[in-house]
N, CA, C and O of each residue as an XYZ file, in Angstrom:
200
protein
N     109.997    143.691     89.601
C     110.342    142.509     90.569
C     109.484    141.909     91.216
O     109.314    140.699     91.067
N     108.718    142.701     92.129
C     107.633    142.450     93.220
C     106.446    141.805     92.591
O     105.848    140.855     93.094
N     106.176    142.310     91.592
C     105.107    141.361     90.447
C     105.483    140.444     90.335
O     104.978    139.538     90.998
N     106.697    140.130     89.341
C     107.078    138.640     88.897
C     107.322    137.564     90.023
O     107.252    136.348     89.848
N     107.652    138.269     91.329
C     107.873    137.559     92.479
C     106.355    136.922     92.816
O     106.097    135.730     92.987
N     105.451    138.024     92.862
C     104.284    137.504     93.591
C     103.652    136.609     92.550
O     102.919    135.713     92.970
N     103.845    136.739     91.192
C     103.151    135.928     90.158
C     103.758    134.557     90.178
O     103.099    133.555     89.898
N     105.114    134.528     90.536
C     105.903    133.072     90.879
C     105.240    132.154     91.922
O     105.046    130.940     91.866
N     104.903    133.165     93.022
C     104.482    132.485     94.367
C     103.158    132.129     94.061
O     102.792    131.050     94.526
N     102.316    132.794     93.368
C     100.930    132.493     92.726
C     101.038    131.124     92.161
O     100.247    130.215     92.413
N     101.992    131.046     91.439
C     102.106    129.817     90.449
C     102.469    128.642     91.250
O     101.928    127.549     91.077
N     103.431    128.869     92.173
C     103.674    127.753     92.979
C     102.562    127.358     93.995
O     102.536    126.188     94.377
N     101.727    128.161     94.416
C     100.516    127.844     95.179
C      99.611    127.088     94.414
O      98.961    126.169     94.912
N      99.520    127.458     93.088
C      98.607    126.663     92.070
C      98.953    125.351     91.906
O      98.097    124.470     91.818
N     100.334    125.100     91.849
C     100.802    123.571     91.321
C     101.059    122.892     92.880
O     101.119    121.666     92.973
N     101.179    123.595     93.867
C     100.997    122.721     95.304
C      99.432    122.477     95.494
O      99.102    121.440     96.068
N      98.545    123.270     95.097
C      97.332    122.566     95.164
C      96.843    121.626     94.477
O      96.031    120.818     94.928
N      97.441    121.627     92.892
C      97.343    120.490     92.115
C      97.893    119.155     92.511
O      97.414    118.054     92.240
N      99.136    119.468     93.298
C      99.834    118.112     93.715
C      99.135    117.773     94.925
O      99.048    116.581     95.218
N      98.595    118.694     95.710
C      97.850    117.944     96.927
C      96.737    117.317     96.498
O      96.434    116.293     97.109
N      95.840    117.770     95.336
C      94.611    117.136     95.117
C      94.977    115.743     94.563
O      94.425    114.707     94.935
N      96.086    115.821     93.520
C      96.489    114.322     93.109
C      96.759    113.391     94.138
O      96.395    112.215     94.108
N      97.586    114.082     95.314
C      97.779    113.141     96.195
C      96.640    112.437     96.849
O      96.640    111.237     97.125
N      95.443    113.469     97.130
C      94.136    112.917     97.744
C      93.682    112.009     96.831
O      93.012    111.102     97.326
N      93.866    111.971     95.465
C      92.883    111.157     94.647
C      93.823    109.747     94.493
O      93.332    108.728     94.008
N      95.099    109.802     94.919
C      95.990    108.577     94.736
C      95.539    107.952     96.133
O      95.300    106.745     96.173
N      95.417    108.729     97.271
C      95.006    108.208     98.552
C      93.807    107.369     98.488
O      93.833    106.181     98.812
N      92.704    108.002     98.054
C      91.448    107.552     97.692
C      91.611    106.087     96.950
O      91.086    105.037     97.323
N      92.424    106.267     95.865
C      92.502    104.903     95.144
C      93.068    103.575     95.787
O      92.619    102.434     95.683
N      94.349    104.100     96.590
C      94.854    103.280     97.493
C      93.851    102.454     98.470
O      93.748    101.235     98.606
N      93.126    103.541     99.122
C      92.008    103.044    100.063
C      91.090    102.125     99.346
O      90.642    101.185    100.003
N      90.775    102.234     98.227
C      89.686    101.654     97.494
C      90.261    100.299     97.130
O      89.477     99.353     97.202
N      91.549    100.049     96.740
C      92.331     98.564     96.241
C      92.478     97.938     97.719
O      92.319     96.729     97.884
N      92.809     98.864     98.863
C      93.225     98.073     99.795
C      91.778     97.330    100.419
O      91.705     96.153    100.773
N      90.788     98.222    100.449
C      89.350     97.413    100.568
C      89.068     96.283     99.886
O      88.668     95.238    100.398
N      89.304     96.506     98.553
C      89.191     95.168     97.463
C      89.795     94.123     97.691
O      89.326     92.985     97.675
N      91.063     94.507     97.957
C      92.155     93.145     98.537
C      91.607     92.467     99.864
O      91.548     91.246    100.011
N      91.227     93.365    100.780
C      90.759     92.750    102.151
C      89.676     91.838    101.686
O      89.730     90.655    102.022
N      88.685     92.281    100.935
C      87.379     91.474    100.598
C      87.683     90.282     99.861
O      87.143     89.195    100.065
N      88.705     90.554     98.859
C      89.158     89.292     98.094
C      89.826     88.065     98.853
O      89.730     86.859     98.624
N      90.666     88.884    100.010
C      91.391     87.609    100.867
C      90.300     87.078    101.920
O      90.466     85.977    102.445
N      89.403     87.715    102.163
C      88.487     87.155    103.159
C      87.666     86.072    102.304
O      87.532     84.892    102.625
N      87.227     86.583    101.350
C      86.411     85.412    100.416
C      87.145     84.259    100.145
O      86.642     83.148    100.313
N      88.671     84.463     99.607
C      89.456     83.420     99.366
C      89.533     82.266    100.648
O      89.497     81.038    100.567
N      89.654     83.154    101.864
C      89.995     82.425    102.976
C      88.600     81.522    103.420
O      88.646     80.494    104.096
N      87.345     82.153    102.877
C      86.179     81.481    103.355
C      85.783     80.221    102.361
O      85.045     79.262    102.587
N      86.546     80.569    101.167
C      86.410     79.242    100.179
C      87.127     78.131    100.812
O      86.623     77.030    101.032
N      88.455     78.512    101.123
C      89.440     77.566    101.576
C      89.148     76.604    102.927
O      89.570     75.473    103.165
N      88.139     77.606    103.838
C      87.861     77.025    105.029
C      86.709     76.282    104.847
O      86.325     75.500    105.718
N      86.059     76.459    103.703
C      84.567     75.674    103.492
C      83.725     76.051    104.449
O      82.582     75.596    104.479
């Protein structure tokens, strides 16, 4: 019982680490897209204002 409980615990920790890594990757993607959008908005504003 203790061994299977420990294995389950280890599996949950592994899953948590994987989800945390996915979250960090998504955060990086979101930051990159946000930066790209800001750049595009700035360029469009500059074009509009001549």
